[in-house]
Every structure is written in C-alpha cells, then in structure tokens.
mmCIF file of the protein (N, C-alpha, C, O) and its ligand, coordinates in Angstrom:
data_MODEL
# 
_entry.id   MODEL 
# 
loop_
_entity.id 
_entity.type 
_entity.pdbx_number_of_molecules 
1 polymer     1 
2 non-polymer 1 
# 
_entity_poly.entity_id                      1 
_entity_poly.type                           'polypeptide(L)' 
_entity_poly.nstd_linkage                   no 
_entity_poly.nstd_monomer                   no 
_entity_poly.pdbx_seq_one_letter_code       MGKRHKVVHIRCRRCGRRAYHAQRGVCAACGYGRDTRINRYRWKTKTVQRLRLR 
_entity_poly.pdbx_seq_one_letter_code_can   MGKRHKVVHIRCRRCGRRAYHAQRGVCAACGYGRDTRINRYRWKTKTVQRLRLR 
_entity_poly.pdbx_strand_id                 A 
# 
loop_
_entity_poly_seq.entity_id 
_entity_poly_seq.num 
_entity_poly_seq.mon_id 
_entity_poly_seq.hetero 
1 1  MET n 
1 2  GLY n 
1 3  LYS n 
1 4  ARG n 
1 5  HIS n 
1 6  LYS n 
1 7  VAL n 
1 8  VAL n 
1 9  HIS n 
1 10 ILE n 
1 11 ARG n 
1 12 CYS n 
1 13 ARG n 
1 14 ARG n 
1 15 CYS n 
1 16 GLY n 
1 17 ARG n 
1 18 ARG n 
1 19 ALA n 
1 20 TYR n 
1 21 HIS n 
1 22 ALA n 
1 23 GLN n 
1 24 ARG n 
1 25 GLY n 
1 26 VAL n 
1 27 CYS n 
1 28 ALA n 
1 29 ALA n 
1 30 CYS n 
1 31 GLY n 
1 32 TYR n 
1 33 GLY n 
1 34 ARG n 
1 35 ASP n 
1 36 THR n 
1 37 ARG n 
1 38 ILE n 
1 39 ASN n 
1 40 ARG n 
1 41 TYR n 
1 42 ARG n 
1 43 TRP n 
1 44 LYS n 
1 45 THR n 
1 46 LYS n 
1 47 THR n 
1 48 VAL n 
1 49 GLN n 
1 50 ARG n 
1 51 LEU n 
1 52 ARG n 
1 53 LEU n 
1 54 ARG n 
# 
loop_
_struct_asym.id 
_struct_asym.entity_id 
A 1 
B 2 
# 
loop_
_chem_comp.id 
_chem_comp.type 
_chem_comp.mon_nstd_flag 
ALA 'L-peptide linking' y 
ARG 'L-peptide linking' y 
ASN 'L-peptide linking' y 
ASP 'L-peptide linking' y 
CYS 'L-peptide linking' y 
GLN 'L-peptide linking' y 
GLY 'peptide linking'   y 
HIS 'L-peptide linking' y 
ILE 'L-peptide linking' y 
LEU 'L-peptide linking' y 
LYS 'L-peptide linking' y 
MET 'L-peptide linking' y 
THR 'L-peptide linking' y 
TRP 'L-peptide linking' y 
TYR 'L-peptide linking' y 
VAL 'L-peptide linking' y 
ZN  non-polymer         . 
# 
_pdbx_entity_nonpoly.entity_id   2 
_pdbx_entity_nonpoly.name        ? 
_pdbx_entity_nonpoly.comp_id     ZN 
# 
_pdbx_nonpoly_scheme.asym_id         B 
_pdbx_nonpoly_scheme.entity_id       2 
_pdbx_nonpoly_scheme.mon_id          ZN 
_pdbx_nonpoly_scheme.ndb_seq_num     1 
_pdbx_nonpoly_scheme.pdb_seq_num     101 
_pdbx_nonpoly_scheme.auth_seq_num    101 
_pdbx_nonpoly_scheme.pdb_mon_id      ZN 
_pdbx_nonpoly_scheme.auth_mon_id     ZN 
_pdbx_nonpoly_scheme.pdb_strand_id   A 
_pdbx_nonpoly_scheme.pdb_ins_code    . 
# 
loop_
_atom_site.group_PDB 
_atom_site.id 
_atom_site.type_symbol 
_atom_site.label_atom_id 
_atom_site.label_alt_id 
_atom_site.label_comp_id 
_atom_site.label_asym_id 
_atom_site.label_entity_id 
_atom_site.label_seq_id 
_atom_site.pdbx_PDB_ins_code 
_atom_site.Cartn_x 
_atom_site.Cartn_y 
_atom_site.Cartn_z 
_atom_site.occupancy 
_atom_site.B_iso_or_equiv 
_atom_site.pdbx_formal_charge 
_atom_site.auth_seq_id 
_atom_site.auth_comp_id 
_atom_site.auth_asym_id 
_atom_site.auth_atom_id 
_atom_site.pdbx_PDB_model_num 
ATOM   1   N  N  . MET A 1 1  ? -3.477  -26.544 9.930   1.00 0.00 ? 1   MET A N  1 
ATOM   2   C  CA . MET A 1 1  ? -4.081  -27.650 9.193   1.00 0.00 ? 1   MET A CA 1 
ATOM   3   C  C  . MET A 1 1  ? -5.155  -27.138 8.246   1.00 0.00 ? 1   MET A C  1 
ATOM   4   O  O  . MET A 1 1  ? -6.318  -27.535 8.317   1.00 0.00 ? 1   MET A O  1 
ATOM   5   N  N  . GLY A 1 2  ? -4.751  -26.290 7.400   1.00 0.00 ? 2   GLY A N  1 
ATOM   6   C  CA . GLY A 1 2  ? -5.688  -25.758 6.413   1.00 0.00 ? 2   GLY A CA 1 
ATOM   7   C  C  . GLY A 1 2  ? -6.760  -24.892 7.017   1.00 0.00 ? 2   GLY A C  1 
ATOM   8   O  O  . GLY A 1 2  ? -7.953  -25.170 6.888   1.00 0.00 ? 2   GLY A O  1 
ATOM   9   N  N  . LYS A 1 3  ? -6.331  -23.851 7.670   1.00 0.00 ? 3   LYS A N  1 
ATOM   10  C  CA . LYS A 1 3  ? -7.316  -23.011 8.344   1.00 0.00 ? 3   LYS A CA 1 
ATOM   11  C  C  . LYS A 1 3  ? -7.892  -21.926 7.437   1.00 0.00 ? 3   LYS A C  1 
ATOM   12  O  O  . LYS A 1 3  ? -8.932  -21.336 7.730   1.00 0.00 ? 3   LYS A O  1 
ATOM   13  N  N  . ARG A 1 4  ? -7.211  -21.683 6.358   1.00 0.00 ? 4   ARG A N  1 
ATOM   14  C  CA . ARG A 1 4  ? -7.671  -20.583 5.503   1.00 0.00 ? 4   ARG A CA 1 
ATOM   15  C  C  . ARG A 1 4  ? -8.750  -21.053 4.528   1.00 0.00 ? 4   ARG A C  1 
ATOM   16  O  O  . ARG A 1 4  ? -8.515  -21.194 3.328   1.00 0.00 ? 4   ARG A O  1 
ATOM   17  N  N  . HIS A 1 5  ? -9.908  -21.283 5.069   1.00 0.00 ? 5   HIS A N  1 
ATOM   18  C  CA . HIS A 1 5  ? -10.977 -21.770 4.220   1.00 0.00 ? 5   HIS A CA 1 
ATOM   19  C  C  . HIS A 1 5  ? -12.067 -20.744 4.014   1.00 0.00 ? 5   HIS A C  1 
ATOM   20  O  O  . HIS A 1 5  ? -12.804 -20.787 3.029   1.00 0.00 ? 5   HIS A O  1 
ATOM   21  N  N  . LYS A 1 6  ? -12.161 -19.823 4.951   1.00 0.00 ? 6   LYS A N  1 
ATOM   22  C  CA . LYS A 1 6  ? -13.219 -18.824 4.838   1.00 0.00 ? 6   LYS A CA 1 
ATOM   23  C  C  . LYS A 1 6  ? -12.923 -17.838 3.720   1.00 0.00 ? 6   LYS A C  1 
ATOM   24  O  O  . LYS A 1 6  ? -11.781 -17.432 3.506   1.00 0.00 ? 6   LYS A O  1 
ATOM   25  N  N  . VAL A 1 7  ? -13.968 -17.471 3.025   1.00 0.00 ? 7   VAL A N  1 
ATOM   26  C  CA . VAL A 1 7  ? -13.815 -16.432 2.009   1.00 0.00 ? 7   VAL A CA 1 
ATOM   27  C  C  . VAL A 1 7  ? -13.955 -15.085 2.698   1.00 0.00 ? 7   VAL A C  1 
ATOM   28  O  O  . VAL A 1 7  ? -15.050 -14.694 3.103   1.00 0.00 ? 7   VAL A O  1 
ATOM   29  N  N  . VAL A 1 8  ? -12.858 -14.393 2.825   1.00 0.00 ? 8   VAL A N  1 
ATOM   30  C  CA . VAL A 1 8  ? -12.885 -13.105 3.514   1.00 0.00 ? 8   VAL A CA 1 
ATOM   31  C  C  . VAL A 1 8  ? -13.189 -12.000 2.523   1.00 0.00 ? 8   VAL A C  1 
ATOM   32  O  O  . VAL A 1 8  ? -14.092 -11.188 2.722   1.00 0.00 ? 8   VAL A O  1 
ATOM   33  N  N  . HIS A 1 9  ? -12.422 -11.990 1.463   1.00 0.00 ? 9   HIS A N  1 
ATOM   34  C  CA . HIS A 1 9  ? -12.607 -10.934 0.486   1.00 0.00 ? 9   HIS A CA 1 
ATOM   35  C  C  . HIS A 1 9  ? -13.249 -11.456 -0.798  1.00 0.00 ? 9   HIS A C  1 
ATOM   36  O  O  . HIS A 1 9  ? -12.786 -12.422 -1.405  1.00 0.00 ? 9   HIS A O  1 
ATOM   37  N  N  . ILE A 1 10 ? -14.320 -10.789 -1.183  1.00 0.00 ? 10  ILE A N  1 
ATOM   38  C  CA . ILE A 1 10 ? -14.950 -11.131 -2.452  1.00 0.00 ? 10  ILE A CA 1 
ATOM   39  C  C  . ILE A 1 10 ? -14.697 -9.997  -3.428  1.00 0.00 ? 10  ILE A C  1 
ATOM   40  O  O  . ILE A 1 10 ? -14.094 -8.983  -3.076  1.00 0.00 ? 10  ILE A O  1 
ATOM   41  N  N  . ARG A 1 11 ? -15.147 -10.170 -4.625  1.00 0.00 ? 11  ARG A N  1 
ATOM   42  C  CA . ARG A 1 11 ? -14.877 -9.177  -5.666  1.00 0.00 ? 11  ARG A CA 1 
ATOM   43  C  C  . ARG A 1 11 ? -15.583 -7.866  -5.358  1.00 0.00 ? 11  ARG A C  1 
ATOM   44  O  O  . ARG A 1 11 ? -16.786 -7.832  -5.099  1.00 0.00 ? 11  ARG A O  1 
ATOM   45  N  N  . CYS A 1 12 ? -14.819 -6.803  -5.391  1.00 0.00 ? 12  CYS A N  1 
ATOM   46  C  CA . CYS A 1 12 ? -15.411 -5.491  -5.150  1.00 0.00 ? 12  CYS A CA 1 
ATOM   47  C  C  . CYS A 1 12 ? -16.112 -5.020  -6.403  1.00 0.00 ? 12  CYS A C  1 
ATOM   48  O  O  . CYS A 1 12 ? -15.591 -5.155  -7.509  1.00 0.00 ? 12  CYS A O  1 
ATOM   49  N  N  . ARG A 1 13 ? -17.305 -4.463  -6.223  1.00 0.00 ? 13  ARG A N  1 
ATOM   50  C  CA . ARG A 1 13 ? -18.053 -4.081  -7.418  1.00 0.00 ? 13  ARG A CA 1 
ATOM   51  C  C  . ARG A 1 13 ? -17.633 -2.710  -7.906  1.00 0.00 ? 13  ARG A C  1 
ATOM   52  O  O  . ARG A 1 13 ? -18.050 -2.282  -8.982  1.00 0.00 ? 13  ARG A O  1 
ATOM   53  N  N  . ARG A 1 14 ? -16.822 -2.022  -7.141  1.00 0.00 ? 14  ARG A N  1 
ATOM   54  C  CA . ARG A 1 14 ? -16.383 -0.713  -7.611  1.00 0.00 ? 14  ARG A CA 1 
ATOM   55  C  C  . ARG A 1 14 ? -15.007 -0.757  -8.270  1.00 0.00 ? 14  ARG A C  1 
ATOM   56  O  O  . ARG A 1 14 ? -14.830 -0.256  -9.381  1.00 0.00 ? 14  ARG A O  1 
ATOM   57  N  N  . CYS A 1 15 ? -14.035 -1.355  -7.586  1.00 0.00 ? 15  CYS A N  1 
ATOM   58  C  CA . CYS A 1 15 ? -12.696 -1.355  -8.174  1.00 0.00 ? 15  CYS A CA 1 
ATOM   59  C  C  . CYS A 1 15 ? -12.403 -2.655  -8.899  1.00 0.00 ? 15  CYS A C  1 
ATOM   60  O  O  . CYS A 1 15 ? -11.425 -2.747  -9.641  1.00 0.00 ? 15  CYS A O  1 
ATOM   61  N  N  . GLY A 1 16 ? -13.241 -3.658  -8.692  1.00 0.00 ? 16  GLY A N  1 
ATOM   62  C  CA . GLY A 1 16 ? -13.070 -4.896  -9.440  1.00 0.00 ? 16  GLY A CA 1 
ATOM   63  C  C  . GLY A 1 16 ? -12.056 -5.846  -8.844  1.00 0.00 ? 16  GLY A C  1 
ATOM   64  O  O  . GLY A 1 16 ? -11.830 -6.937  -9.367  1.00 0.00 ? 16  GLY A O  1 
ATOM   65  N  N  . ARG A 1 17 ? -11.450 -5.433  -7.753  1.00 0.00 ? 17  ARG A N  1 
ATOM   66  C  CA . ARG A 1 17 ? -10.461 -6.301  -7.131  1.00 0.00 ? 17  ARG A CA 1 
ATOM   67  C  C  . ARG A 1 17 ? -11.114 -7.224  -6.127  1.00 0.00 ? 17  ARG A C  1 
ATOM   68  O  O  . ARG A 1 17 ? -12.212 -6.956  -5.639  1.00 0.00 ? 17  ARG A O  1 
ATOM   69  N  N  . ARG A 1 18 ? -10.434 -8.308  -5.823  1.00 0.00 ? 18  ARG A N  1 
ATOM   70  C  CA . ARG A 1 18 ? -10.981 -9.221  -4.835  1.00 0.00 ? 18  ARG A CA 1 
ATOM   71  C  C  . ARG A 1 18 ? -10.529 -8.745  -3.461  1.00 0.00 ? 18  ARG A C  1 
ATOM   72  O  O  . ARG A 1 18 ? -9.723  -9.393  -2.793  1.00 0.00 ? 18  ARG A O  1 
ATOM   73  N  N  . ALA A 1 19 ? -11.065 -7.599  -3.056  1.00 0.00 ? 19  ALA A N  1 
ATOM   74  C  CA . ALA A 1 19 ? -10.617 -6.995  -1.809  1.00 0.00 ? 19  ALA A CA 1 
ATOM   75  C  C  . ALA A 1 19 ? -11.787 -6.541  -0.952  1.00 0.00 ? 19  ALA A C  1 
ATOM   76  O  O  . ALA A 1 19 ? -11.600 -5.915  0.092   1.00 0.00 ? 19  ALA A O  1 
ATOM   77  N  N  . TYR A 1 20 ? -12.977 -6.856  -1.393  1.00 0.00 ? 20  TYR A N  1 
ATOM   78  C  CA . TYR A 1 20 ? -14.165 -6.437  -0.663  1.00 0.00 ? 20  TYR A CA 1 
ATOM   79  C  C  . TYR A 1 20 ? -14.430 -7.405  0.481   1.00 0.00 ? 20  TYR A C  1 
ATOM   80  O  O  . TYR A 1 20 ? -14.690 -8.588  0.263   1.00 0.00 ? 20  TYR A O  1 
ATOM   81  N  N  . HIS A 1 21 ? -14.361 -6.894  1.686   1.00 0.00 ? 21  HIS A N  1 
ATOM   82  C  CA . HIS A 1 21 ? -14.568 -7.736  2.853   1.00 0.00 ? 21  HIS A CA 1 
ATOM   83  C  C  . HIS A 1 21 ? -16.046 -8.104  2.961   1.00 0.00 ? 21  HIS A C  1 
ATOM   84  O  O  . HIS A 1 21 ? -16.904 -7.245  3.165   1.00 0.00 ? 21  HIS A O  1 
ATOM   85  N  N  . ALA A 1 22 ? -16.318 -9.379  2.822   1.00 0.00 ? 22  ALA A N  1 
ATOM   86  C  CA . ALA A 1 22 ? -17.698 -9.820  2.721   1.00 0.00 ? 22  ALA A CA 1 
ATOM   87  C  C  . ALA A 1 22 ? -18.500 -9.549  3.986   1.00 0.00 ? 22  ALA A C  1 
ATOM   88  O  O  . ALA A 1 22 ? -19.681 -9.212  3.904   1.00 0.00 ? 22  ALA A O  1 
ATOM   89  N  N  . GLN A 1 23 ? -17.897 -9.686  5.121   1.00 0.00 ? 23  GLN A N  1 
ATOM   90  C  CA . GLN A 1 23 ? -18.635 -9.509  6.360   1.00 0.00 ? 23  GLN A CA 1 
ATOM   91  C  C  . GLN A 1 23 ? -18.692 -8.058  6.816   1.00 0.00 ? 23  GLN A C  1 
ATOM   92  O  O  . GLN A 1 23 ? -19.709 -7.595  7.334   1.00 0.00 ? 23  GLN A O  1 
ATOM   93  N  N  . ARG A 1 24 ? -17.601 -7.358  6.618   1.00 0.00 ? 24  ARG A N  1 
ATOM   94  C  CA . ARG A 1 24 ? -17.582 -5.964  7.051   1.00 0.00 ? 24  ARG A CA 1 
ATOM   95  C  C  . ARG A 1 24 ? -18.208 -5.027  6.031   1.00 0.00 ? 24  ARG A C  1 
ATOM   96  O  O  . ARG A 1 24 ? -18.668 -3.935  6.365   1.00 0.00 ? 24  ARG A O  1 
ATOM   97  N  N  . GLY A 1 25 ? -18.217 -5.477  4.776   1.00 0.00 ? 25  GLY A N  1 
ATOM   98  C  CA . GLY A 1 25 ? -18.786 -4.643  3.729   1.00 0.00 ? 25  GLY A CA 1 
ATOM   99  C  C  . GLY A 1 25 ? -17.910 -3.471  3.375   1.00 0.00 ? 25  GLY A C  1 
ATOM   100 O  O  . GLY A 1 25 ? -18.398 -2.389  3.050   1.00 0.00 ? 25  GLY A O  1 
ATOM   101 N  N  . VAL A 1 26 ? -16.627 -3.688  3.440   1.00 0.00 ? 26  VAL A N  1 
ATOM   102 C  CA . VAL A 1 26 ? -15.680 -2.620  3.135   1.00 0.00 ? 26  VAL A CA 1 
ATOM   103 C  C  . VAL A 1 26 ? -14.606 -3.175  2.216   1.00 0.00 ? 26  VAL A C  1 
ATOM   104 O  O  . VAL A 1 26 ? -14.083 -4.270  2.425   1.00 0.00 ? 26  VAL A O  1 
ATOM   105 N  N  . CYS A 1 27 ? -14.291 -2.394  1.196   1.00 0.00 ? 27  CYS A N  1 
ATOM   106 C  CA . CYS A 1 27 ? -13.233 -2.844  0.306   1.00 0.00 ? 27  CYS A CA 1 
ATOM   107 C  C  . CYS A 1 27 ? -11.891 -2.368  0.840   1.00 0.00 ? 27  CYS A C  1 
ATOM   108 O  O  . CYS A 1 27 ? -11.729 -1.206  1.210   1.00 0.00 ? 27  CYS A O  1 
ATOM   109 N  N  . ALA A 1 28 ? -10.943 -3.280  0.873   1.00 0.00 ? 28  ALA A N  1 
ATOM   110 C  CA . ALA A 1 28 ? -9.629  -2.938  1.403   1.00 0.00 ? 28  ALA A CA 1 
ATOM   111 C  C  . ALA A 1 28 ? -8.823  -2.119  0.407   1.00 0.00 ? 28  ALA A C  1 
ATOM   112 O  O  . ALA A 1 28 ? -7.938  -1.353  0.789   1.00 0.00 ? 28  ALA A O  1 
ATOM   113 N  N  . ALA A 1 29 ? -9.134  -2.285  -0.861  1.00 0.00 ? 29  ALA A N  1 
ATOM   114 C  CA . ALA A 1 29 ? -8.331  -1.607  -1.877  1.00 0.00 ? 29  ALA A CA 1 
ATOM   115 C  C  . ALA A 1 29 ? -8.803  -0.190  -2.149  1.00 0.00 ? 29  ALA A C  1 
ATOM   116 O  O  . ALA A 1 29 ? -8.002  0.743   -2.153  1.00 0.00 ? 29  ALA A O  1 
ATOM   117 N  N  . CYS A 1 30 ? -10.118 -0.022  -2.379  1.00 0.00 ? 30  CYS A N  1 
ATOM   118 C  CA . CYS A 1 30 ? -10.598 1.303   -2.768  1.00 0.00 ? 30  CYS A CA 1 
ATOM   119 C  C  . CYS A 1 30 ? -11.407 1.958   -1.665  1.00 0.00 ? 30  CYS A C  1 
ATOM   120 O  O  . CYS A 1 30 ? -11.740 3.139   -1.772  1.00 0.00 ? 30  CYS A O  1 
ATOM   121 N  N  . GLY A 1 31 ? -11.729 1.236   -0.622  1.00 0.00 ? 31  GLY A N  1 
ATOM   122 C  CA . GLY A 1 31 ? -12.470 1.832   0.475   1.00 0.00 ? 31  GLY A CA 1 
ATOM   123 C  C  . GLY A 1 31 ? -13.962 1.894   0.233   1.00 0.00 ? 31  GLY A C  1 
ATOM   124 O  O  . GLY A 1 31 ? -14.660 2.694   0.857   1.00 0.00 ? 31  GLY A O  1 
ATOM   125 N  N  . TYR A 1 32 ? -14.456 1.071   -0.656  1.00 0.00 ? 32  TYR A N  1 
ATOM   126 C  CA . TYR A 1 32 ? -15.879 1.032   -0.931  1.00 0.00 ? 32  TYR A CA 1 
ATOM   127 C  C  . TYR A 1 32 ? -16.631 0.531   0.304   1.00 0.00 ? 32  TYR A C  1 
ATOM   128 O  O  . TYR A 1 32 ? -16.248 -0.474  0.902   1.00 0.00 ? 32  TYR A O  1 
ATOM   129 N  N  . GLY A 1 33 ? -17.684 1.222   0.676   1.00 0.00 ? 33  GLY A N  1 
ATOM   130 C  CA . GLY A 1 33 ? -18.421 0.872   1.876   1.00 0.00 ? 33  GLY A CA 1 
ATOM   131 C  C  . GLY A 1 33 ? -18.035 1.769   3.036   1.00 0.00 ? 33  GLY A C  1 
ATOM   132 O  O  . GLY A 1 33 ? -18.789 1.919   3.997   1.00 0.00 ? 33  GLY A O  1 
ATOM   133 N  N  . ARG A 1 34 ? -16.871 2.354   2.942   1.00 0.00 ? 34  ARG A N  1 
ATOM   134 C  CA . ARG A 1 34 ? -16.390 3.265   3.980   1.00 0.00 ? 34  ARG A CA 1 
ATOM   135 C  C  . ARG A 1 34 ? -16.269 4.673   3.416   1.00 0.00 ? 34  ARG A C  1 
ATOM   136 O  O  . ARG A 1 34 ? -16.447 5.670   4.115   1.00 0.00 ? 34  ARG A O  1 
ATOM   137 N  N  . ASP A 1 35 ? -15.961 4.714   2.125   1.00 0.00 ? 35  ASP A N  1 
ATOM   138 C  CA . ASP A 1 35 ? -15.632 5.981   1.507   1.00 0.00 ? 35  ASP A CA 1 
ATOM   139 C  C  . ASP A 1 35 ? -16.448 6.179   0.244   1.00 0.00 ? 35  ASP A C  1 
ATOM   140 O  O  . ASP A 1 35 ? -16.685 5.235   -0.511  1.00 0.00 ? 35  ASP A O  1 
ATOM   141 N  N  . THR A 1 36 ? -16.870 7.395   0.023   1.00 0.00 ? 36  THR A N  1 
ATOM   142 C  CA . THR A 1 36 ? -17.618 7.669   -1.199  1.00 0.00 ? 36  THR A CA 1 
ATOM   143 C  C  . THR A 1 36 ? -16.688 7.749   -2.391  1.00 0.00 ? 36  THR A C  1 
ATOM   144 O  O  . THR A 1 36 ? -17.032 7.340   -3.500  1.00 0.00 ? 36  THR A O  1 
ATOM   145 N  N  . ARG A 1 37 ? -15.514 8.279   -2.144  1.00 0.00 ? 37  ARG A N  1 
ATOM   146 C  CA . ARG A 1 37 ? -14.548 8.382   -3.226  1.00 0.00 ? 37  ARG A CA 1 
ATOM   147 C  C  . ARG A 1 37 ? -13.627 7.172   -3.205  1.00 0.00 ? 37  ARG A C  1 
ATOM   148 O  O  . ARG A 1 37 ? -13.363 6.576   -2.161  1.00 0.00 ? 37  ARG A O  1 
ATOM   149 N  N  . ILE A 1 38 ? -13.152 6.836   -4.386  1.00 0.00 ? 38  ILE A N  1 
ATOM   150 C  CA . ILE A 1 38 ? -12.200 5.732   -4.466  1.00 0.00 ? 38  ILE A CA 1 
ATOM   151 C  C  . ILE A 1 38 ? -10.882 6.194   -3.880  1.00 0.00 ? 38  ILE A C  1 
ATOM   152 O  O  . ILE A 1 38 ? -10.291 7.158   -4.366  1.00 0.00 ? 38  ILE A O  1 
ATOM   153 N  N  . ASN A 1 39 ? -10.418 5.528   -2.855  1.00 0.00 ? 39  ASN A N  1 
ATOM   154 C  CA . ASN A 1 39 ? -9.151  5.964   -2.311  1.00 0.00 ? 39  ASN A CA 1 
ATOM   155 C  C  . ASN A 1 39 ? -7.989  5.309   -3.022  1.00 0.00 ? 39  ASN A C  1 
ATOM   156 O  O  . ASN A 1 39 ? -7.920  4.089   -3.172  1.00 0.00 ? 39  ASN A O  1 
ATOM   157 N  N  . ARG A 1 40 ? -7.093  6.151   -3.448  1.00 0.00 ? 40  ARG A N  1 
ATOM   158 C  CA . ARG A 1 40 ? -5.910  5.686   -4.149  1.00 0.00 ? 40  ARG A CA 1 
ATOM   159 C  C  . ARG A 1 40 ? -4.690  6.218   -3.415  1.00 0.00 ? 40  ARG A C  1 
ATOM   160 O  O  . ARG A 1 40 ? -4.626  7.388   -3.038  1.00 0.00 ? 40  ARG A O  1 
ATOM   161 N  N  . TYR A 1 41 ? -3.751  5.351   -3.227  1.00 0.00 ? 41  TYR A N  1 
ATOM   162 C  CA . TYR A 1 41 ? -2.499  5.770   -2.621  1.00 0.00 ? 41  TYR A CA 1 
ATOM   163 C  C  . TYR A 1 41 ? -1.354  5.316   -3.492  1.00 0.00 ? 41  TYR A C  1 
ATOM   164 O  O  . TYR A 1 41 ? -1.475  4.373   -4.274  1.00 0.00 ? 41  TYR A O  1 
ATOM   165 N  N  . ARG A 1 42 ? -0.259  5.995   -3.344  1.00 0.00 ? 42  ARG A N  1 
ATOM   166 C  CA . ARG A 1 42 ? 0.945   5.623   -4.082  1.00 0.00 ? 42  ARG A CA 1 
ATOM   167 C  C  . ARG A 1 42 ? 1.305   4.170   -3.803  1.00 0.00 ? 42  ARG A C  1 
ATOM   168 O  O  . ARG A 1 42 ? 1.597   3.396   -4.714  1.00 0.00 ? 42  ARG A O  1 
ATOM   169 N  N  . TRP A 1 43 ? 1.276   3.820   -2.520  1.00 0.00 ? 43  TRP A N  1 
ATOM   170 C  CA . TRP A 1 43 ? 1.665   2.479   -2.118  1.00 0.00 ? 43  TRP A CA 1 
ATOM   171 C  C  . TRP A 1 43 ? 0.560   1.464   -2.359  1.00 0.00 ? 43  TRP A C  1 
ATOM   172 O  O  . TRP A 1 43 ? 0.702   0.279   -2.058  1.00 0.00 ? 43  TRP A O  1 
ATOM   173 N  N  . LYS A 1 44 ? -0.521  1.945   -2.897  1.00 0.00 ? 44  LYS A N  1 
ATOM   174 C  CA . LYS A 1 44 ? -1.607  1.023   -3.185  1.00 0.00 ? 44  LYS A CA 1 
ATOM   175 C  C  . LYS A 1 44 ? -1.882  0.913   -4.675  1.00 0.00 ? 44  LYS A C  1 
ATOM   176 O  O  . LYS A 1 44 ? -2.927  0.405   -5.083  1.00 0.00 ? 44  LYS A O  1 
ATOM   177 N  N  . THR A 1 45 ? -0.955  1.384   -5.478  1.00 0.00 ? 45  THR A N  1 
ATOM   178 C  CA . THR A 1 45 ? -1.193  1.425   -6.916  1.00 0.00 ? 45  THR A CA 1 
ATOM   179 C  C  . THR A 1 45 ? -1.526  0.053   -7.485  1.00 0.00 ? 45  THR A C  1 
ATOM   180 O  O  . THR A 1 45 ? -2.345  -0.081  -8.395  1.00 0.00 ? 45  THR A O  1 
ATOM   181 N  N  . LYS A 1 46 ? -0.888  -0.938  -6.939  1.00 0.00 ? 46  LYS A N  1 
ATOM   182 C  CA . LYS A 1 46 ? -1.132  -2.272  -7.454  1.00 0.00 ? 46  LYS A CA 1 
ATOM   183 C  C  . LYS A 1 46 ? -2.577  -2.684  -7.224  1.00 0.00 ? 46  LYS A C  1 
ATOM   184 O  O  . LYS A 1 46 ? -3.146  -3.482  -7.968  1.00 0.00 ? 46  LYS A O  1 
ATOM   185 N  N  . THR A 1 47 ? -3.157  -2.112  -6.164  1.00 0.00 ? 47  THR A N  1 
ATOM   186 C  CA . THR A 1 47 ? -4.449  -2.580  -5.737  1.00 0.00 ? 47  THR A CA 1 
ATOM   187 C  C  . THR A 1 47 ? -5.599  -2.128  -6.614  1.00 0.00 ? 47  THR A C  1 
ATOM   188 O  O  . THR A 1 47 ? -6.387  -2.955  -7.072  1.00 0.00 ? 47  THR A O  1 
ATOM   189 N  N  . VAL A 1 48 ? -5.708  -0.845  -6.852  1.00 0.00 ? 48  VAL A N  1 
ATOM   190 C  CA . VAL A 1 48 ? -6.878  -0.371  -7.561  1.00 0.00 ? 48  VAL A CA 1 
ATOM   191 C  C  . VAL A 1 48 ? -6.699  -0.539  -9.061  1.00 0.00 ? 48  VAL A C  1 
ATOM   192 O  O  . VAL A 1 48 ? -5.953  0.198   -9.705  1.00 0.00 ? 48  VAL A O  1 
ATOM   193 N  N  . GLN A 1 49 ? -7.378  -1.496  -9.581  1.00 0.00 ? 49  GLN A N  1 
ATOM   194 C  CA . GLN A 1 49 ? -7.411  -1.807  -11.010 1.00 0.00 ? 49  GLN A CA 1 
ATOM   195 C  C  . GLN A 1 49 ? -6.043  -2.021  -11.623 1.00 0.00 ? 49  GLN A C  1 
ATOM   196 O  O  . GLN A 1 49 ? -5.869  -1.928  -12.838 1.00 0.00 ? 49  GLN A O  1 
ATOM   197 N  N  . ARG A 1 50 ? -5.096  -2.300  -10.788 1.00 0.00 ? 50  ARG A N  1 
ATOM   198 C  CA . ARG A 1 50 ? -3.746  -2.603  -11.252 1.00 0.00 ? 50  ARG A CA 1 
ATOM   199 C  C  . ARG A 1 50 ? -3.150  -1.498  -12.110 1.00 0.00 ? 50  ARG A C  1 
ATOM   200 O  O  . ARG A 1 50 ? -2.323  -1.760  -12.983 1.00 0.00 ? 50  ARG A O  1 
ATOM   201 N  N  . LEU A 1 51 ? -3.567  -0.268  -11.862 1.00 0.00 ? 51  LEU A N  1 
ATOM   202 C  CA . LEU A 1 51 ? -3.036  0.832   -12.645 1.00 0.00 ? 51  LEU A CA 1 
ATOM   203 C  C  . LEU A 1 51 ? -1.842  1.438   -11.954 1.00 0.00 ? 51  LEU A C  1 
ATOM   204 O  O  . LEU A 1 51 ? -1.762  1.485   -10.726 1.00 0.00 ? 51  LEU A O  1 
ATOM   205 N  N  . ARG A 1 52 ? -0.926  1.895   -12.761 1.00 0.00 ? 52  ARG A N  1 
ATOM   206 C  CA . ARG A 1 52 ? 0.204   2.598   -12.189 1.00 0.00 ? 52  ARG A CA 1 
ATOM   207 C  C  . ARG A 1 52 ? -0.061  4.086   -12.323 1.00 0.00 ? 52  ARG A C  1 
ATOM   208 O  O  . ARG A 1 52 ? -0.377  4.583   -13.404 1.00 0.00 ? 52  ARG A O  1 
ATOM   209 N  N  . LEU A 1 53 ? 0.071   4.775   -11.226 1.00 0.00 ? 53  LEU A N  1 
ATOM   210 C  CA . LEU A 1 53 ? -0.223  6.203   -11.249 1.00 0.00 ? 53  LEU A CA 1 
ATOM   211 C  C  . LEU A 1 53 ? 1.010   7.032   -11.575 1.00 0.00 ? 53  LEU A C  1 
ATOM   212 O  O  . LEU A 1 53 ? 0.916   8.248   -11.744 1.00 0.00 ? 53  LEU A O  1 
ATOM   213 N  N  . ARG A 1 54 ? 2.119   6.408   -11.659 1.00 0.00 ? 54  ARG A N  1 
ATOM   214 C  CA . ARG A 1 54 ? 3.382   7.031   -11.944 1.00 0.00 ? 54  ARG A CA 1 
ATOM   215 C  C  . ARG A 1 54 ? 3.893   7.937   -10.815 1.00 0.00 ? 54  ARG A C  1 
ATOM   216 O  O  . ARG A 1 54 ? 4.965   8.530   -10.935 1.00 0.00 ? 54  ARG A O  1 
HETATM 217 ZN ZN . ZN  B 2 .  ? -12.818 -1.836  -4.154  1.00 0.00 2 101 ZN  A ZN 1 
# 
C-alpha cells in the first residue's frame, strides 16, 4: 500500500547520480563514503555519470 515513501538514495555529490544512501552515507554507484577512488565496473557503466567505458 505505497510503502516506498522513504528517500533512500539522494544525489551523490561525486558522481552526480541519485545513488547516495542518505542514512549510510555511501554511494551505491561510485562508492563515495566508502572509497576514496571512484569505483567503476564494466557492469556498472550505466551508473557512473552514464558513461560507456567501451
Ligand atoms: Zn556516487
């Protein structure tokens, strides 16, 4: 009955995606808050700035 009301992910200030977990303080896409470097994976290309890494 409309349970998805909480804002879980807010805009990440590093990768710009709406993947930053507001409560945990970790970005799901680039790993901001957990990782110093932006993590990029082949299977995550869509996530980080929507770039294709080829
Ligand atoms: Zn991010």
